[in-house]
Phi, psi and omega in degrees: 000141170287156183267341183219168184198193176300175181284343179231145178222152177261107182272135183228154171260134190274332181195189188287344179282352171093007181299131186244148165226162181242122178262130171303128185304328180296341177266344183277132189250320178190169169254138183213159178292165178296119186274175166290132189244149167256116187289148178252114182309132179062021180288159176293159185303328184288342190271105176290327177151193178246148182228151177283131182216101187044057175075005177236160180273122180258108173297134184242116186252145167275110194289341176294317187282337178283329178279313182239098187303327185268004178292152181274158185298152180226160182275118185279153178245335178215170172237127171263115180275126181230167185241114170225062187092312167224165182296150177211149173253141179237120178274128180227160178286321187201150166266116178278321182149180183258138184208145174289317179252116180285353176070232181272001182287133171294128186268127189278137171258086185301315177305319185289327176292314181294324183301335180290338180281326188313308191294337184288338179049043183268003187281336178112323180200168184292327187289335188245024183282160165302146181307149180288164183280348180308143177290158183289145176295145177300130179294141178299320180238126177291141179270148174265126180271128178232146173260122182281144173228158175231134175218132192038046176077006182249154184261139175224181176206162177226143174300131184298323178289356177267350182270116179286317182200162163238134186211177183265143180285135174297159175288332172233145176226154177283156178292146175243088189303338187260010186282154178264204184297334188263350178303125175253357189118201180217142178243155179287139184210104176055037175090008183223164176273129178255111179298140179250134173244137172285113181301315187292327175286322171309313187277012178070020181258016182096163180278113169220072177290153181246197184253351182261143182231117175266119181270109184252086175061257192261359185227154170256126176257116182270124181229167176293320192208129186234135183099163010270188174277129180256138176247120178219152177295148180297335178283353177276357174257115176264144179286172178284139176306135193294333180286344179283332186284126187235148177292136175210157178288112180227017189283348180209157175288346181266359173268136172295115180303133180288126191294331181291344177271349189278343174279131174256351183163182181225131186260128172266113174278172182295327180275013173090351183277162178248145175235132180288126171265119182276151178273117179298321179298319181292315188297320186264007173076026184262349174202166175223121181287158183270151175276142185275133178294150175286148178244108182289164181231155186275156177266160177181167184272077182252162182295150176232150169269117185277125170247160185249128175222122177044042174089349183249157184259137174234153176241146169242136175312121179309322185295335179269358182265113181273326176190163177228126179218164176311151179286140177298155177288318189221151171230155177274116184294156179238121186306134173058038186283153178291162175307133176097355181264109186279322178152199179248151179228130176280118189222120176046055178081350179243189176237146181229119173292142179229134186253143174273102183294324172313308183293317182296326180261015174076017183270154183295147177295155183235165176277149176289129176226168181300335174286346183295133191232157171255121180255113179268123184244156173216140184202134179047040177087359186249147181225140184199160174254137173257130167271124184227159180288338177181157173232126194256291188211167181262135177218151179238114181287155178286158179298131185091350182277343175272139185213166181291140179236092193286347186243185175057070177117357177063234184276346179285311177265085187265347179224155176206174180256170184288136179312325184281346178265004173069017181268152181284164173295146185259119175275137182271106178297322180295323177291324180294318184271329186276336187242335197257324198201169181290141175212150191273131172292120188293123178301146181287000000 
């Protein structure tokens, strides 16, 4: 076993007697239930069997017998999916949590331990052998480690390197007189009082405190569930659209953090879903992002795409419309988003902010129908999708037919047609995207 290791460790218990060991977090890929195992004839004592994992055979080892070859069998409670040159499953009695300091737990050298099994060749064949002891080849693209969290039934993530430890929330905590709406009190932590914040309250999802605590510097973030560790490529993390970033009060843990400042980006997972990546700085009150300025667009007698909203016709400049497609069935919500912001959509390898145009223009909400459409627009380097009741036709107003429209939509409906010519009011995309709601910056 090595005497030193990375800055984070997954601490696990090997048996009922409470013996603990620490696995470097960089080796941990996920936590999973104990799978059905296929026994390997004449296999070493540490080899519990083989499990099917995404179409391949995964060697599963009894970690207690791997560490102490003469140890007796224990009843496993969880499987740790780890990387030791090749994927391997490790059966443990219990997962204690993620910690920066493993305390008295021995730090494991997984490749070295597994190397001791190789000469015995008791797996039955080369295809089912325990991973070899050779060190893993350097990855062409370094993976980003994230820690998954759940708040109010929704999935979020934090950068793993920002989490000092994961622990259990004590049954009783001391009161925090200066605490805000999200404050749950304070718990003792390494000789100091650690203020606890309810993650679901910070996100504007109501009070649903959990039992797990992620320690982020000077605060503890309480969630319903924490883990597993996610490994994603850097290009799978998209930044927060600039227009979504808002000034918020993050100067103290006793002040309710502005939810619009909590998102640091969005993670595109392999299954096509999006997970909101939270900002540790915003949660701990160490920074507040700037708001993007609005960029105006010039008026002109250009063709317009006519859309239907609440039985009325509106127009969008045809030059700003990139595509019209059926409305999506589901969107990924953003914590504390402004009115009119429906959520985020994974589209062609990127993310697209989606606005509810009815809400943005102050119109009553409507039921989803088969005619509902998503209109993707772009203006001044910003892109977003607009949910509309329907998209009809392309028209070209006559020169002089477009005039200022001071009402019906405020800064978004800035131009319109004369009432006598039957043309719809024209929506200004730059005003809509730059001033009113989040929009994604178009990649260069």
